[in-house]
C-alpha positions, 0 to 999 in steps of 0.5 A, a space after each residue: 841471666 846465665 848460670 854455669 859451673 859444677 854442682 860440687 866443690 873441687 875435691 883434692 886427695 893428698 897421699 903423703 906419709 910425712 905427717 908434717 908435710 901432709 898437714 902443711 899441704 892440707 892446711 894450705 889447700 883448704 885455706 885456698 878453698 878446696 875440699 881436701 882428704 889426706 891419706 898416709 898410705 897407698 892402700 888407703 889411697 887406693 881404696 878412696 880412689 875406688 869409692 869416692 870422687 875427686 878432682 885431683 890426686 896429689 901423689 907421693 911415691 914413697 908410700 907405705 903398704 902400697 907404693 905410689 907407682 902402684 897406686 897410679 897403675 891401679 888408678 889408671 886401670 879404672 880412671 884415665 881422666 883424674 889429674 895426677 900431680 906426683 910430689 917426690 924426692 926422687 929427682 932423677 930423669 928416669 923417675 920422672 919419665 916412669 911416673 909420667 909414662 904411668 899416667 901422671 900429668 905433672 911431677 914436682 920434686 921436693 922440696 918445692 914452694 907452695 906458690 909453685 904447687 898451687 899454680 900447678 894445682 890450678 893448671 891441672 884442675 883447669 885441664 881436668 875440666 876440659 872444655 867445661 866453663 869453670 866460671 859461674 856467672 850471675 848478674 854482674 858477678 863472675 865466680 871462678 870455681 878453679 881460682 876461687 875468686 869472685 869478681 864484679 866487673 874487673 874488681 876481685 872481691 875480698 872474701 874469706 875462705 868461708 864466705 867463698 864457700 857460702 857464695 859458691 853454694 848459693 850461686 850453684 842454686 841461684 833462686 833456690 833456698 839453701 838451708 843452713 845445714 847444707 851450708 855447714 856441710 859445704 864448709 865442714 870438709 875444711 872446718 869441722 867446728 863451724 855451726 849454724 850460728 857462724 853461717 849467719 855471720 858469713 851471710 851477713 858479711 857476704 851481703 855487704 861484699 856483693 853490693 853492686 853485683 845485682 845480687 842479694 841474699 834473701 833470708 827465707 825464715 825457717 828454711 835458709 837463704 836464697 841468692 836472687 837477682 835484684 833487677 
């Protein structure tokens, strides 16, 4: 049995002052399984980057209070590794070169397609992990923490966003009990209406979908759930 991977869900910080675009980005990324924070000005983003841990920064340049370039300069003084994707309407070669020279990893010009954005996000998250293996493997199941896809052999499982989050939490603590409250906390970052009753529904569906994987979700009454190997 092999278990590899991060103990923490992938977390993305969006900085975007356009309300419609910011909401669209947050919705799209959270429904792809990421934990997303959204800041509408550069000063708030700068504070968040100093106090919290993120896996990726999506950075607009034309931010109020503190320009995106200044946010990037300040970030690189204390963190040289966080992947940064600039999203900007500034399309000149000079703007792109300046952003990349300041330490951005990629630059995407507005307007853009969400499919291209997601592809670039996945690429940067892989790069940010360096040589670390993004795959959690247990029995016959493999879970890609970047792609947010679970497979049994070559077959990809059709899991909802919530089921994916529950599976990841259980895999990261294979053989150990995870409480309903811990599962709610895992999902809370992108669905604040979820409760412990909903967790029971997601676990019930997950049990059926991982059949044949050599894994099973065991109910530990009064404590929560544990993912265990069946052979």
